[in-house]
ROSE-4610 file (N, C-alpha, C; in Angstrom, 1 decimal, always signed):
// ROSE-4610
residu = [M/M/M/F/F/F/K/K/K/M/M/M/E/E/E/M/M/M/R/R/R/S/S/S/R/R/R/D/D/D/D/D/D/H/H/H/H/H/H/C/C/C/E/E/E/I/I/I/F/F/F/P/P/P/D/D/D/G/G/G/V/V/V/V/V/V/L/L/L/A/A/A/S/S/S/L/L/L/P/P/P/L/L/L/V/V/V/Q/Q/Q/G/G/G/E/E/E/V/V/V/I/I/I/Y/Y/Y/G/G/G/A/A/A/Y/Y/Y/K/K/K/D/D/D/T/T/T/Y/Y/Y/F/F/F/F/F/F/T/T/T/P/P/P/S/S/S/A/A/A/F/F/F/V/V/V/W/W/W/R/R/R/S/S/S/K/K/K/G/G/G/K/K/K/Y/Y/Y/H/H/H/R/R/R/L/L/L/E/E/E/W/W/W/R/R/R/N/N/N/V/V/V/V/V/V/S/S/S/C/C/C/S/S/S/T/T/T/E/E/E/H/H/H/G/G/G/S/S/S/G/G/G/A/A/A/S/S/S/K/K/K/S/S/S/E/E/E/V/V/V/R/R/R/L/L/L/S/S/S/D/D/D/G/G/G/K/K/K/K/K/K/L/L/L/T/T/T/I/I/I/P/P/P/I/I/I/G/G/G/E/E/E/M/M/M/S/S/S/T/T/T/G/G/G/W/W/W/S/S/S/G/G/G/R/R/R/V/V/V/G/G/G/Q/Q/Q/L/L/L/Y/Y/Y/H/H/H/A/A/A/M/M/M/I/I/I/A/A/A/R/R/R/W/W/W/R/R/R/Q/Q/Q/P/P/P/I/I/I/R/R/R/D/D/D/E/E/E/N/N/N/F/F/F/V/V/V/L/L/L/D/D/D/I/I/I/G/G/G/R/R/R/F/F/F/F/F/F/A/A/A/V/V/V/A/A/A/D/D/D/R/R/R/P/P/P/D/D/D/A/A/A/I/I/I/A/A/A/P/P/P/N/N/N/W/W/W/Y/Y/Y/P/P/P/V/V/V/H/H/H/P/P/P/G/G/G/L/L/L/T/T/T/Q/Q/Q/M/M/M/R/R/R/A/A/A/W/W/W/L/L/L/E/E/E/E/E/E/L/L/L/R/R/R/Q/Q/Q/L/L/L/P/P/P/S/S/S/E/E/E/P/P/P/D/D/D/V/V/V/F/F/F/L/L/L/V/V/V/A/A/A/T/T/T/D/D/D/Y/Y/Y/E/E/E/G/G/G/D/D/D/I/I/I/P/P/P/C/C/C/V/V/V/Q/Q/Q/E/E/E/V/V/V/V/V/V/F/F/F/L/L/L/S/S/S/Q/Q/Q/D/D/D/P/P/P/P/P/P/S/S/S/P/P/P/D/D/D/Q/Q/Q/V/V/V/K/K/K/H/H/H/F/F/F/F/F/F/F/F/F/S/S/S/Y/Y/Y/L/L/L/G/G/G/P/P/P/S/S/S/H/H/H/R/R/R/R/R/R/T/T/T/L/L/L/E/E/E/L/L/L/M/M/M/G/G/G/A/A/A/I/I/I/P/P/P/A/A/A/G/G/G/Y/Y/Y/T/T/T/L/L/L/T/T/T/S/S/S/G/G/G/V/V/V/W/W/W/D/D/D]
num = [1/1/1/2/2/2/3/3/3/4/4/4/5/5/5/6/6/6/7/7/7/8/8/8/9/9/9/10/10/10/11/11/11/12/12/12/13/13/13/14/14/14/15/15/15/16/16/16/17/17/17/18/18/18/19/19/19/20/20/20/21/21/21/22/22/22/23/23/23/24/24/24/25/25/25/26/26/26/27/27/27/28/28/28/29/29/29/30/30/30/31/31/31/32/32/32/33/33/33/34/34/34/35/35/35/36/36/36/37/37/37/38/38/38/39/39/39/40/40/40/41/41/41/42/42/42/43/43/43/44/44/44/45/45/45/46/46/46/47/47/47/48/48/48/49/49/49/50/50/50/51/51/51/52/52/52/53/53/53/54/54/54/55/55/55/56/56/56/57/57/57/58/58/58/59/59/59/60/60/60/61/61/61/62/62/62/63/63/63/64/64/64/65/65/65/66/66/66/67/67/67/68/68/68/69/69/69/70/70/70/71/71/71/72/72/72/73/73/73/74/74/74/75/75/75/76/76/76/77/77/77/78/78/78/79/79/79/80/80/80/81/81/81/82/82/82/83/83/83/84/84/84/85/85/85/86/86/86/87/87/87/88/88/88/89/89/89/90/90/90/91/91/91/92/92/92/93/93/93/94/94/94/95/95/95/96/96/96/97/97/97/98/98/98/99/99/99/100/100/100/101/101/101/102/102/102/103/103/103/104/104/104/105/105/105/106/106/106/107/107/107/108/108/108/109/109/109/110/110/110/111/111/111/112/112/112/113/113/113/114/114/114/115/115/115/116/116/116/117/117/117/118/118/118/119/119/119/120/120/120/121/121/121/122/122/122/123/123/123/124/124/124/125/125/125/126/126/126/127/127/127/128/128/128/129/129/129/130/130/130/131/131/131/132/132/132/133/133/133/134/134/134/135/135/135/136/136/136/137/137/137/138/138/138/139/139/139/140/140/140/141/141/141/142/142/142/143/143/143/144/144/144/145/145/145/146/146/146/147/147/147/148/148/148/149/149/149/150/150/150/151/151/151/152/152/152/153/153/153/154/154/154/155/155/155/156/156/156/157/157/157/158/158/158/159/159/159/160/160/160/161/161/161/162/162/162/163/163/163/164/164/164/165/165/165/166/166/166/167/167/167/168/168/168/169/169/169/170/170/170/171/171/171/172/172/172/173/173/173/174/174/174/175/175/175/176/176/176/177/177/177/178/178/178/179/179/179/180/180/180/181/181/181/182/182/182/183/183/183/184/184/184/185/185/185/186/186/186/187/187/187/188/188/188/189/189/189/190/190/190/191/191/191/192/192/192/193/193/193/194/194/194/195/195/195/196/196/196/197/197/197/198/198/198/199/199/199/200/200/200/201/201/201/202/202/202/203/203/203/204/204/204/205/205/205/206/206/206/207/207/207/208/208/208/209/209/209/210/210/210/211/211/211/212/212/212/213/213/213/214/214/214/215/215/215/216/216/216/217/217/217/218/218/218/219/219/219/220/220/220/221/221/221/222/222/222/223/223/223/224/224/224/225/225/225/226/226/226/227/227/227/228/228/228/229/229/229/230/230/230/231/231/231/232/232/232/233/233/233/234/234/234/235/235/235]
x = [-69.2/-67.9/-67.1/-67.8/-67.1/-66.8/-67.7/-67.4/-66.2/-66.2/-65.1/-63.7/-63.8/-62.6/-62.1/-63.0/-62.6/-62.0/-62.6/-62.1/-60.8/-60.6/-59.4/-58.2/-58.4/-57.2/-57.2/-58.2/-58.3/-58.3/-59.0/-59.0/-60.0/-59.5/-60.3/-60.8/-60.4/-60.8/-62.3/-62.8/-64.1/-65.2/-66.3/-67.4/-68.6/-69.5/-70.7/-71.9/-72.9/-74.1/-75.3/-75.7/-76.7/-78.1/-78.4/-79.6/-79.5/-78.3/-78.1/-78.0/-77.1/-77.0/-77.0/-77.3/-77.3/-76.2/-75.2/-74.1/-74.3/-74.5/-74.9/-73.9/-72.7/-71.6/-71.6/-72.3/-72.2/-73.3/-73.1/-74.1/-75.1/-76.0/-77.0/-78.3/-79.1/-80.4/-81.4/-82.6/-83.5/-83.9/-83.8/-84.1/-82.9/-81.8/-80.6/-79.8/-79.3/-78.5/-77.2/-76.2/-74.9/-75.0/-74.5/-74.4/-73.0/-72.0/-70.6/-69.7/-68.6/-67.7/-66.3/-65.3/-63.9/-63.0/-62.2/-61.2/-61.8/-63.1/-63.8/-63.7/-63.5/-63.2/-64.1/-64.4/-65.2/-66.5/-67.7/-69.0/-69.9/-70.6/-71.4/-72.9/-73.7/-75.2/-75.7/-76.9/-77.4/-77.4/-77.5/-77.6/-76.3/-75.4/-74.3/-73.0/-71.9/-70.6/-70.2/-69.8/-69.3/-67.9/-67.1/-65.7/-65.2/-64.2/-63.7/-62.3/-62.0/-60.7/-60.4/-59.3/-58.8/-59.8/-60.4/-61.3/-62.7/-63.0/-64.4/-65.0/-66.3/-67.0/-67.5/-67.4/-67.8/-68.8/-69.6/-70.7/-70.8/-70.9/-71.1/-72.3/-73.3/-74.5/-74.2/-74.4/-74.1/-74.8/-76.1/-76.9/-76.5/-75.6/-75.1/-73.9/-73.3/-72.0/-72.2/-71.5/-71.5/-70.3/-69.1/-67.9/-67.0/-66.2/-65.3/-64.0/-62.9/-61.6/-60.9/-61.4/-60.8/-61.7/-61.1/-61.9/-61.2/-61.9/-61.3/-60.1/-59.0/-57.8/-56.8/-57.2/-56.3/-55.1/-55.2/-54.1/-54.0/-55.0/-54.9/-55.2/-54.5/-54.7/-55.8/-56.2/-57.3/-58.2/-59.5/-60.5/-61.2/-61.2/-61.8/-63.2/-64.2/-65.6/-66.2/-66.8/-67.5/-69.0/-69.7/-71.1/-72.0/-73.3/-74.2/-74.4/-74.0/-74.0/-72.7/-71.8/-70.6/-69.4/-69.6/-68.6/-67.7/-66.4/-65.5/-65.1/-65.1/-64.6/-63.4/-62.5/-61.3/-61.4/-61.5/-61.8/-60.6/-60.0/-58.9/-59.4/-58.9/-59.3/-58.1/-56.9/-55.8/-55.9/-56.5/-56.6/-57.6/-58.5/-59.6/-59.2/-58.2/-57.8/-56.4/-55.7/-54.4/-54.4/-54.3/-54.3/-55.7/-55.7/-56.9/-57.4/-56.6/-57.1/-57.9/-58.7/-59.4/-60.9/-61.7/-63.1/-63.9/-63.4/-64.0/-63.9/-62.7/-62.6/-63.4/-63.6/-64.4/-65.9/-66.3/-67.7/-67.9/-67.0/-67.1/-67.3/-66.5/-66.6/-67.9/-68.3/-69.5/-70.8/-70.8/-71.9/-72.0/-70.9/-70.9/-71.4/-70.9/-71.4/-72.9/-73.4/-74.8/-75.7/-75.4/-76.3/-76.0/-74.9/-74.5/-75.5/-75.3/-76.0/-75.9/-76.8/-76.6/-75.2/-74.7/-73.3/-73.0/-71.8/-71.3/-71.0/-70.9/-70.6/-69.1/-68.7/-67.3/-66.6/-67.3/-66.7/-66.1/-66.7/-66.2/-65.7/-65.9/-65.4/-64.4/-63.2/-62.1/-61.4/-61.0/-60.1/-58.7/-57.8/-56.5/-55.8/-55.9/-55.2/-55.7/-57.0/-57.5/-57.0/-57.0/-56.6/-55.1/-54.3/-52.8/-52.4/-53.3/-53.0/-53.1/-53.9/-54.1/-53.5/-53.3/-52.7/-51.3/-51.0/-49.6/-48.9/-49.6/-48.9/-49.5/-48.6/-49.0/-50.3/-50.5/-51.7/-53.0/-53.0/-54.2/-54.9/-54.2/-54.7/-54.2/-55.1/-54.8/-53.9/-54.4/-53.6/-53.1/-53.8/-53.4/-52.6/-52.0/-51.2/-50.2/-50.0/-49.1/-48.2/-46.9/-46.2/-45.6/-45.2/-44.7/-45.4/-46.0/-46.7/-45.8/-46.2/-45.3/-45.0/-45.9/-45.7/-46.6/-46.8/-47.7/-47.2/-45.9/-45.4/-45.7/-45.4/-45.6/-47.0/-47.9/-49.3/-49.9/-49.5/-50.0/-49.6/-48.3/-47.9/-48.7/-48.9/-49.7/-51.2/-51.8/-53.1/-53.2/-52.2/-52.2/-52.1/-51.3/-51.2/-52.5/-53.4/-54.6/-55.5/-55.3/-56.1/-55.6/-54.5/-53.9/-54.3/-55.1/-55.6/-56.4/-56.5/-57.2/-58.7/-59.3/-60.7/-60.8/-59.6/-59.5/-60.5/-60.4/-61.3/-61.1/-62.1/-62.0/-61.7/-60.8/-60.4/-60.7/-61.4/-61.7/-61.4/-61.2/-60.9/-62.0/-62.5/-63.6/-63.2/-63.5/-63.1/-64.2/-63.7/-64.6/-64.9/-63.9/-64.0/-62.9/-62.8/-61.8/-61.1/-59.8/-59.1/-58.6/-59.3/-59.1/-59.5/-58.6/-58.8/-58.4/-57.9/-57.3/-58.3/-58.7/-59.6/-58.9/-59.6/-59.1/-59.7/-58.8/-59.3/-58.9/-59.9/-59.7/-60.4/-60.8/-61.5/-61.1/-60.9/-60.6/-61.8/-62.4/-63.5/-63.1/-63.5/-63.2/-64.5/-64.6/-65.8/-65.4/-65.9/-65.5/-66.5/-66.4/-67.2/-66.8/-65.5/-65.0/-64.3/-64.8/-64.1/-62.7/-61.8/-60.4/-60.3/-59.4/-59.2/-58.3/-58.4/-57.6/-56.1/-55.7/-54.3/-53.8/-54.7/-54.3/-54.1/-54.7/-54.6/-53.9/-53.3/-52.8/-51.8/-51.0/-50.0/-50.7/-52.0/-52.7/-53.1/-53.1/-53.5/-54.8/-55.8/-57.2/-57.7/-58.4/-59.1/-60.5/-61.0/-62.2/-62.1/-62.4/-62.5/-63.8/-64.7/-66.0/-67.0/-68.2/-69.2/-69.3/-69.4/-69.4/-70.7/-70.6/-71.7/-72.6/-73.7/-74.8/-74.3/-73.5/-73.0/-72.2/-71.3/-70.5/-71.4/-72.3/-73.2/-74.0/-74.4/-75.1/-74.1/-72.9/-71.9/-71.5/-71.5/-71.0/-72.0/-73.3/-74.3/-74.5/-74.7/-75.0/-73.8/-74.0/-72.9/-73.4/-72.5/-72.8/-73.5/-74.4/-75.0/-73.9/-74.1/-73.2/-71.9/-71.8/-70.7/-71.0/-70.0/-70.2/-69.2/-69.6/-68.6/-68.1/-66.8/-66.1/-65.2/-65.3/-64.5/-63.4/-62.2/-61.2/-61.0/-61.2/-61.2/-60.2/-59.5/-58.6/-59.3/-59.0/-59.6/-58.9]
y = [+0.9/+0.6/+1.9/+2.8/+4.0/+4.9/+4.9/+5.7/+5.1/+3.7/+3.1/+3.4/+3.4/+3.7/+5.1/+6.0/+7.4/+7.6/+6.8/+7.0/+6.2/+5.0/+4.2/+4.7/+5.3/+5.7/+7.2/+7.9/+9.3/+9.5/+8.7/+8.6/+9.7/+10.7/+11.8/+11.5/+10.3/+9.9/+9.4/+9.1/+8.5/+9.6/+9.4/+10.3/+9.5/+10.0/+9.4/+10.2/+9.6/+10.4/+9.7/+10.1/+9.4/+9.4/+10.4/+10.4/+9.9/+9.6/+9.1/+10.2/+10.1/+11.1/+10.4/+11.1/+10.7/+11.5/+10.7/+11.4/+11.1/+12.1/+11.9/+11.1/+11.2/+10.5/+9.0/+8.5/+7.1/+6.3/+5.0/+4.2/+3.6/+4.4/+4.0/+3.8/+2.9/+2.6/+3.6/+3.7/+4.7/+4.4/+5.5/+5.4/+5.0/+4.6/+4.2/+5.4/+5.3/+6.4/+5.8/+6.7/+6.4/+6.7/+5.8/+6.1/+6.2/+5.7/+5.9/+5.9/+6.7/+6.8/+6.8/+6.3/+6.2/+6.7/+7.7/+8.3/+8.7/+9.0/+9.5/+8.5/+7.2/+6.1/+4.9/+4.6/+3.5/+3.9/+3.4/+3.9/+2.7/+2.9/+1.8/+2.2/+1.4/+1.5/+0.2/+0.1/-1.1/-2.3/-2.0/-3.1/-3.2/-2.3/-2.4/-1.7/-2.1/-1.5/-0.9/+0.4/+1.1/+1.6/+1.4/+1.9/+2.5/+3.3/+4.0/+3.4/+3.1/+2.5/+3.0/+3.6/+4.1/+5.0/+5.9/+6.9/+6.4/+5.1/+4.6/+4.1/+4.1/+3.6/+2.2/+1.3/-0.1/-0.4/-1.3/-1.6/-3.1/-3.5/-4.8/-4.9/-5.7/-5.9/-7.1/-6.8/-7.8/-9.1/-9.0/-10.2/-11.1/-10.6/-11.4/-12.2/-12.0/-12.6/-14.1/-15.0/-16.4/-16.8/-16.2/-16.5/-15.3/-15.2/-14.1/-14.7/-14.3/-15.0/-14.5/-13.4/-12.8/-12.8/-12.6/-12.4/-11.3/-10.7/-9.7/-10.2/-9.4/-9.8/-10.6/-10.9/-11.7/-10.9/-9.6/-8.8/-8.7/-9.2/-9.2/-7.8/-7.5/-6.2/-6.2/-7.4/-7.6/-8.7/-8.5/-9.4/-9.9/-11.2/-11.8/-12.3/-11.8/-12.1/-12.8/-13.9/-14.6/-14.3/-13.9/-13.5/-14.6/-14.5/-15.5/-15.7/-14.7/-14.9/-15.5/-15.8/-16.5/-15.5/-14.2/-13.3/-13.2/-12.8/-12.6/-11.2/-10.6/-9.2/-9.2/-8.4/-8.2/-6.8/-6.7/-5.5/-5.1/-3.9/-3.4/-3.1/-3.8/-3.5/-3.1/-3.0/-2.8/-1.5/-0.4/+0.8/+0.8/-0.2/-0.2/-0.9/-1.9/-2.6/-3.1/-3.2/-3.8/-4.7/-6.0/-7.0/-6.9/-6.8/-6.8/-5.3/-4.3/-3.0/-2.6/-1.6/-1.1/-1.6/-0.8/-1.2/-1.1/-0.3/-0.2/-1.5/-2.1/-3.4/-4.5/-4.3/-5.2/-5.1/-3.9/-3.7/-4.3/-4.2/-4.8/-6.3/-7.0/-8.4/-8.8/-8.0/-8.2/-8.1/-7.2/-7.0/-8.2/-8.7/-9.9/-11.1/-11.2/-12.4/-12.3/-11.1/-11.0/-11.2/-10.7/-10.6/-11.5/-12.2/-13.0/-14.2/-14.9/-16.1/-17.1/-18.1/-19.2/-19.7/-19.7/-19.9/-21.4/-21.7/-23.1/-23.4/-24.7/-25.1/-24.9/-23.9/-23.6/-24.4/-25.2/-26.2/-27.3/-27.7/-28.8/-28.4/-27.2/-26.8/-25.6/-25.9/-25.0/-24.5/-23.2/-22.8/-23.2/-23.1/-23.6/-23.0/-21.7/-21.0/-21.4/-21.6/-22.0/-23.3/-24.3/-25.6/-25.6/-25.1/-25.2/-24.3/-23.4/-22.6/-23.5/-24.6/-25.4/-26.8/-27.3/-28.6/-28.7/-29.7/-29.7/-31.1/-31.9/-33.2/-33.6/-34.3/-34.7/-35.5/-36.4/-37.2/-36.5/-35.2/-34.4/-34.3/-34.6/-34.5/-35.7/-36.5/-37.7/-38.6/-39.1/-39.9/-41.2/-41.7/-43.0/-42.9/-41.7/-41.4/-42.5/-43.1/-44.2/-43.8/-44.1/-44.8/-43.9/-42.6/-41.7/-40.4/-40.0/-38.7/-37.5/-36.6/-35.5/-34.5/-34.5/-33.5/-32.3/-31.5/-30.4/-29.3/-29.0/-27.9/-28.1/-29.3/-29.7/-29.7/-30.3/-30.4/-29.0/-28.1/-26.7/-26.1/-26.3/-25.7/-26.2/-27.5/-28.1/-27.6/-27.5/-27.0/-25.5/-24.7/-23.3/-23.3/-24.2/-24.2/-24.5/-25.3/-25.7/-24.4/-23.4/-22.2/-21.4/-21.8/-21.2/-21.9/-23.0/-23.7/-22.7/-23.0/-22.1/-21.8/-22.7/-22.5/-21.6/-21.3/-20.5/-21.0/-22.2/-22.7/-22.2/-22.1/-21.9/-23.3/-23.4/-24.7/-24.8/-25.8/-26.0/-27.4/-27.6/-28.9/-29.2/-30.5/-31.0/-31.9/-31.6/-32.5/-33.5/-34.7/-35.8/-35.9/-35.4/-35.4/-34.5/-34.5/-33.7/-34.6/-34.4/-35.1/-33.9/-33.7/-32.5/-31.3/-30.4/-29.2/-29.3/-30.5/-30.6/-31.3/-30.7/-31.3/-32.4/-33.5/-34.6/-34.5/-34.3/-34.0/-35.2/-35.6/-36.6/-36.3/-35.0/-34.5/-33.1/-32.9/-31.5/-31.2/-30.0/-29.6/-28.4/-28.5/-27.5/-26.8/-25.5/-24.8/-24.0/-24.4/-23.9/-24.1/-23.4/-23.6/-24.9/-25.2/-26.3/-27.2/-28.4/-29.4/-29.6/-29.8/-30.2/-31.5/-31.7/-33.0/-33.9/-35.2/-36.1/-35.8/-35.4/-35.1/-33.8/-32.9/-31.7/-31.9/-33.0/-33.3/-34.7/-35.2/-36.6/-36.8/-35.7/-35.9/-36.0/-35.8/-36.0/-37.4/-38.3/-39.7/-39.8/-39.1/-39.2/-40.6/-41.2/-42.5/-42.2/-41.0/-40.6/-39.1/-38.8/-37.5/-37.3/-36.6/-36.4/-35.5/-35.5/-34.7/-34.9/-33.8/-33.9/-34.7/-35.4/-36.2/-35.3/-35.9/-35.1/-34.4/-35.1/-34.5/-33.2/-33.3/-32.2/-31.0/-31.4/-30.3/-29.6/-30.3/-29.7/-28.8/-29.3/-28.5/-27.2/-27.3/-26.1/-25.0/-25.3/-24.2/-23.7/-22.4/-21.8/-21.8/-22.0/-21.9/-21.0/-20.3/-19.4/-20.1/-19.4/-19.9/-20.3/-21.4/-21.8/-22.5/-22.7/-23.3/-24.7/-25.6/-27.0/-27.2/-28.3/-28.7/-30.1/-30.2/-31.4/-31.8/-33.1/-33.5/-34.5/-34.3/-35.2/-35.9/-37.2/-37.9/-38.9/-39.0/-40.1/-41.1/-42.4/-43.4/-43.3]
z = [+16.6/+16.2/+15.9/+15.1/+14.8/+16.0/+17.0/+18.2/+18.9/+19.0/+19.7/+19.0/+17.7/+16.9/+17.2/+17.3/+17.5/+18.9/+19.9/+21.3/+21.4/+20.9/+21.2/+20.5/+19.3/+18.5/+18.2/+18.7/+18.4/+16.9/+16.2/+14.8/+14.2/+13.6/+13.1/+11.7/+11.2/+9.8/+9.8/+11.0/+11.1/+11.1/+10.4/+10.4/+10.7/+11.6/+12.0/+11.6/+11.0/+10.7/+11.3/+12.6/+13.3/+12.6/+11.8/+11.1/+9.7/+9.3/+7.9/+6.9/+5.9/+4.9/+3.5/+2.5/+1.1/+0.4/-0.1/-0.9/-2.4/-3.1/-4.5/-5.3/-5.0/-5.7/-5.5/-4.5/-4.2/-4.9/-5.2/-5.8/-4.8/-4.4/-3.4/-4.1/-3.4/-4.0/-3.3/-3.9/-3.4/-1.9/-1.1/+0.3/+1.2/+0.6/+1.3/+1.8/+3.0/+3.6/+4.2/+4.3/+4.9/+6.4/+7.2/+8.7/+9.2/+8.4/+8.8/+7.6/+7.7/+6.6/+7.2/+6.5/+7.0/+5.9/+6.2/+5.3/+4.0/+4.0/+2.8/+1.7/+2.0/+1.1/+1.3/+2.6/+2.9/+3.6/+3.1/+3.5/+3.9/+5.0/+5.5/+5.5/+5.0/+5.1/+5.7/+6.2/+6.8/+5.8/+4.5/+3.5/+2.6/+2.7/+1.8/+2.3/+1.7/+1.9/+0.6/+0.6/-0.6/-0.4/-1.4/-1.2/-2.6/-2.4/-3.6/-3.9/-5.1/-5.5/-6.9/-7.1/-8.4/-9.1/-8.2/-8.8/-9.0/-8.7/-9.0/-7.7/-7.6/-6.4/-6.7/-5.7/-5.8/-4.7/-4.9/-3.9/-3.7/-2.4/-1.9/-1.1/-1.5/-0.6/+0.3/+1.6/+2.6/+2.3/+1.9/+1.7/+0.6/-0.3/-1.5/-1.2/+0.0/+0.3/+0.6/-0.1/+0.2/+1.1/+0.8/+1.6/+1.6/+2.7/+2.8/+3.3/+2.7/+2.9/+4.2/+4.8/+6.0/+7.2/+8.4/+9.6/+10.4/+11.3/+12.1/+12.9/+12.8/+13.5/+12.6/+11.4/+10.5/+10.0/+10.0/+9.5/+8.0/+7.3/+5.8/+5.3/+4.2/+3.6/+2.5/+2.1/+1.1/+1.5/+1.2/+1.5/+0.3/+0.0/-1.2/-0.8/-1.5/-1.2/-2.4/-2.2/-3.2/-3.1/-4.2/-4.2/-4.6/-4.4/-4.7/-6.2/-7.0/-8.5/-9.1/-8.2/-8.6/-8.7/-8.7/-8.9/-7.6/-7.8/-6.7/-6.7/-5.5/-5.3/-4.4/-4.8/-3.9/-3.3/-2.0/-1.3/-0.5/-0.6/+0.2/+1.6/+2.6/+4.0/+4.9/+4.3/+5.2/+5.9/+5.4/+6.1/+7.2/+7.1/+8.1/+9.4/+9.3/+10.5/+10.3/+11.4/+11.5/+12.7/+12.4/+13.5/+14.2/+15.5/+16.3/+16.5/+16.1/+16.2/+15.0/+15.1/+14.0/+14.1/+14.7/+14.8/+13.5/+12.6/+11.3/+10.5/+10.6/+10.0/+10.7/+12.0/+12.8/+12.3/+12.1/+11.6/+10.3/+9.4/+8.1/+8.2/+9.0/+9.2/+9.9/+10.9/+11.6/+10.7/+9.8/+8.9/+8.0/+7.5/+6.6/+7.4/+8.7/+9.5/+9.8/+9.9/+10.3/+9.1/+7.9/+6.8/+5.6/+5.7/+4.5/+4.2/+3.1/+2.8/+3.9/+3.9/+5.0/+5.1/+6.3/+6.5/+6.6/+6.2/+6.3/+7.8/+8.1/+9.4/+9.7/+10.3/+10.4/+11.5/+12.2/+13.1/+12.3/+11.2/+10.4/+9.0/+8.6/+7.3/+7.6/+7.3/+7.6/+6.3/+6.3/+5.2/+5.5/+4.6/+4.8/+5.9/+6.1/+7.1/+8.5/+8.7/+10.0/+10.4/+9.5/+9.8/+10.2/+9.4/+9.7/+10.9/+11.4/+12.6/+13.8/+13.7/+14.9/+14.8/+13.5/+13.3/+13.8/+14.6/+15.2/+14.9/+14.0/+13.7/+12.3/+11.6/+10.2/+10.1/+11.0/+10.9/+11.2/+11.3/+11.4/+10.1/+9.0/+7.7/+6.9/+6.2/+5.5/+6.3/+7.5/+8.4/+7.8/+6.8/+6.2/+4.9/+4.7/+3.5/+3.4/+2.2/+2.0/+0.8/+0.9/+1.9/+3.0/+2.7/+3.7/+3.6/+4.7/+4.8/+4.4/+3.5/+3.1/+4.2/+5.3/+6.4/+6.2/+7.2/+7.2/+6.3/+6.3/+5.5/+4.0/+3.5/+2.1/+1.8/+2.7/+2.4/+2.3/+3.1/+3.0/+1.7/+1.3/+0.0/-1.1/-1.1/-2.2/-2.2/-1.1/-1.0/-1.4/-1.1/-1.5/-3.1/-3.6/-5.1/-5.8/-5.1/-5.8/-6.1/-5.3/-5.5/-6.8/-7.3/-8.5/-9.8/-9.7/-10.9/-11.8/-13.0/-14.0/-13.5/-12.8/-12.4/-11.1/-10.5/-9.3/-8.2/-7.8/-6.8/-5.4/-4.6/-3.2/-2.7/-1.7/-1.2/+0.3/+0.7/+2.1/+2.5/+3.8/+4.4/+5.3/+5.2/+6.0/+7.0/+8.3/+9.4/+9.6/+9.9/+10.2/+11.7/+12.5/+13.9/+14.5/+15.8/+16.5/+17.5/+17.7/+18.8/+19.7/+20.7/+21.5/+20.7/+20.5/+19.7/+18.3/+17.9/+16.6/+15.7/+14.5/+13.6/+12.8/+12.6/+11.8/+10.4/+9.4/+8.0/+7.1/+6.3/+5.3/+4.0/+3.9/+2.7/+2.4/+1.1/+0.5/-0.4/-0.3/-1.1/-2.0/-3.2/-4.2/-4.6/-4.4/-4.8/-6.1/-7.2/-8.5/-9.6/-10.7/-11.9/-12.7/-12.6/-13.3/-12.4/-12.1/-11.2/-11.6/-10.6/-11.0/-11.6/-12.5/-13.2/-12.4/-12.5/-11.8/-11.9/-13.1/-13.4/-12.6/-12.3/-11.6/-10.1/-9.6/-8.2/-7.9/-8.9/-8.8/-7.7/-7.3/-6.2/-4.9/-4.8/-3.5/-3.2/-4.3/-4.1/-3.5/-3.9/-3.4/-3.8/-2.8/-3.2/-3.8/-3.7/-4.4/-4.8/-6.0/-6.5/-7.4/-6.9/-7.6/-6.8/-7.2/-6.5/-5.0/-4.3/-2.8/-2.4/-1.3/-0.8/+0.1/+0.5/+1.2/+2.5/+3.3/+4.5/+4.2/+3.2/+2.9/+2.3/+1.5/+0.9/+2.1/+3.1/+4.2/+5.0/+5.2/+6.0/+5.2/+3.9/+3.2/+3.1/+3.3/+3.2/+1.8/+1.7/+0.3/-0.5/-1.8/-2.8/-3.9/-4.6/-5.7/-6.8/-7.5/-8.7/-9.8/-10.4/-11.5/-10.9/-9.6/-9.0/-8.5/-8.4/-7.9/-6.8/-6.0/-5.0/-5.4/-5.4/-5.7/-4.5/-4.2/-3.0/-3.4/-2.8/-2.9/-1.5/-1.4/-0.1/+0.0/+1.1/+1.5/+2.3/+2.1/+3.0/+4.4]
């Protein structure tokens, strides 16, 4: 990836170390070596990603990642990563990739995809952005909403607001089926340490709010220690 970056954009900020190097200033474990560096700020080893921010070095071990808020090509400037111990890291990735360009950002996402904790079934578990990127009609989510469906724009706004609850939950949509390429969603899943209260989600008119059932647990894959899955379901 580093070689492709150097060729495609003539990027002199990339450094490649075929035999690996040890940099004393970095938080490396014994025997760990750096094989690639970008802008003297982002460093890649087979087991971890190290970056510098505000004069300090930070470390992310690929194997500890449970979820990542970004994917290659999203154009995001920050990546939120949930770890197996429940902690959340915010990683600046804007310099590594812009849109679909930037092989360094692609490598970051590829390493997470390869080494992360058991992955959720992304065919049926979608984050908010992925769902609304393909949903083209209101009945793709909560089709039996009564009396008048609020529409996709309002639904997305409400779902985005859920992530601002005091418990800072990760919010996912679970598809029961597909109609062509459009997922059919009747369940919202909250990954958090404290389940949302009925009052916090009352405007969604869920027919069920409580612990996620077996199918959802299986679809979600690994969850961080100390976290629970709560489902809000429409009939």
